[in-house]
N, C-alpha and C positions, 0 to 999 in steps of 0.2 A: 504494500500499499504506499502511496506517496506521503511524504512528510506534511504536506499542506492539506491533506484529506482528513475528513471527520468520519468516523465509523458510526453508522446508525442501523437500526434494525426496524423492520415493519412485519406485520403479520398479514400474509396473503392467504385467501381462501385456497384450498387445495386445487380447485378446478383452474383458478386463474394462474397458480404457480405452474401447473402443468402446461398451460397454454403459452405462458411466457417462455418456458423452456423450449417447447416445440417451435415457437416463432424464432427464438434465438438460433436454434439448430438450423432451421430452414434458411436463415440469413447467414449462417456461417460465423456467428459471433457468440460471445458468452451472454448468459442472462443479465449479468451485471452491466455489460455495455448497452444492451437493449433497454434496461431500466433507466440508466443515465441518460440515454438519448431522449426517452420519453419525458423525463423530468426536465431537461434543458428545453425541450420544445414547449412544454407547458408554461415554464417561466418566461420564455420569449413571447408567447401568445399573451400572457398576462401583462407583459410590459408593453406590447403593442396596443392593447386595449385602452391604455390611458389616453385621455385627450392631449394632443400636442399643442393645441392653441392656448394662448394665454388670454386671460380676461381683458377685454378692451375697456379702456377708461374714457373713450370718446363716445358719447358724452359722459361726464363723471356720474358715478353711482348716486352721489348725494349732491344736489344742487347747491351752490354756494349761496349764503345768505347775505343780504345787504347789497350795496352797489359794487360794481366791478371797478377796479383801479387799474388803468393801463399805464405801466411804466416800463421803460427800456432798462436794460442792465446799467447803463451809464447813469440814468436818473436814480436808480436804487442805490448805487455806490456813492452818489453825491449826498444822499440823505442818511446814510449810516456811517459810523466810524469803525474802521477795521484796524486791528493793531498792527 
């Protein structure tokens, strides 16, 4: 076993265990490799199902209260003191 691997165990129903071993034999690989491939595929599918878009803030979720003040960066820097 690889040094960066973690050993775990699961309980499989007998019928499923038999089918896993048969499927692995028909593919010419070990049951371990077949199970790992299935787990990797399930994790990738779960990752792909997440939304990739971010929440848009145009228009803002909460409307600003009061009147809007339109200032340029230069006007803001004139009004505040920076160290």
